[in-house]
C-alpha positions as CSV (number, residue, x, y, z in Angstrom):
1,M,98.6,134.0,119.4
2,T,99.5,130.9,117.5
3,T,98.2,128.0,119.2
4,R,100.3,124.4,119.6
5,R,98.1,122.9,116.9
6,E,98.5,125.5,114.6
7,V,102.4,125.5,114.9
8,L,101.9,121.6,114.0
9,Q,99.5,122.0,111.2
10,I,102.3,124.7,109.6
11,G,105.0,122.7,110.2
12,A,103.0,119.4,108.3
13,W,101.9,121.5,105.5
14,T,105.7,122.8,105.1
15,A,107.0,119.5,105.3
16,A,104.6,118.0,102.2
17,G,105.4,121.2,100.6
18,A,109.1,120.4,100.5
19,A,108.6,116.7,99.7
20,A,106.2,116.6,97.0
21,P,108.3,117.6,94.3
22,A,110.7,114.7,95.0
23,V,107.6,112.4,95.3
24,L,106.1,113.9,91.8
25,A,109.6,113.5,89.9
26,T,109.7,109.6,90.6
27,R,108.1,107.3,88.1
28,A,105.7,105.2,89.6
29,P,105.3,101.8,87.5
30,P,102.0,101.9,85.5
31,K,98.9,100.5,87.2
32,T,96.5,98.1,85.4
33,I,92.8,97.4,85.6
34,L,90.7,94.8,84.5
35,V,86.9,96.0,83.6
36,L,84.5,93.2,83.3
37,G,82.2,94.1,80.2
38,G,83.7,97.7,79.6
39,T,81.3,98.8,76.7
40,G,77.8,98.8,78.6
41,F,76.4,101.4,80.7
42,I,79.1,102.3,83.3
43,G,81.9,101.0,81.8
44,P,83.1,103.5,79.5
45,H,82.9,106.1,81.9
46,L,84.6,103.7,84.5
47,T,87.3,103.4,81.4
48,Q,87.6,107.2,80.9
49,E,88.2,108.0,84.5
50,A,90.6,105.0,85.1
51,Q,92.7,106.1,82.0
52,R,92.8,109.8,83.1
53,G,94.4,108.6,86.5
54,G,96.9,106.9,84.8
55,W,95.9,103.5,84.7
56,E,96.2,100.7,81.7
57,V,92.5,99.6,81.0
58,T,91.8,96.0,79.7
59,H,88.6,95.0,78.8
60,F,87.0,91.4,79.2
61,N,83.7,91.1,77.5
62,R,81.5,88.7,75.2
63,G,82.0,91.0,72.1
64,K,78.3,91.8,71.9
65,R,78.7,95.5,72.2
66,A,81.0,97.7,70.4
67,A,82.9,94.7,68.8
68,G,85.8,97.0,68.1
69,G,86.3,97.5,71.6
70,V,87.3,101.1,72.9
71,A,90.1,103.2,71.4
72,G,93.3,102.5,73.5
73,V,92.0,100.0,75.5
74,E,93.2,96.3,75.2
75,T,89.9,94.2,74.7
76,K,89.6,90.5,75.4
77,H,86.5,88.4,74.4
78,Q,85.0,85.4,75.8
79,A,85.4,82.6,73.5
């Protein structure tokens, strides 16, 4: 016998499955993130994951490491 909770769960999953193609088809505006530093210990990993998630990444740093910046990332240097 199916419980009320199971029926509600099945209904929720069915509704979510029906709505998913419409949600995925819409184009969301690009998200942007500013990473302070960005070329040190954790910055490259954070940048890579953000780009994989569809974020546009900008680094703001002192320009002491990786003077050319990271490929595919806008870099601003402190004056």
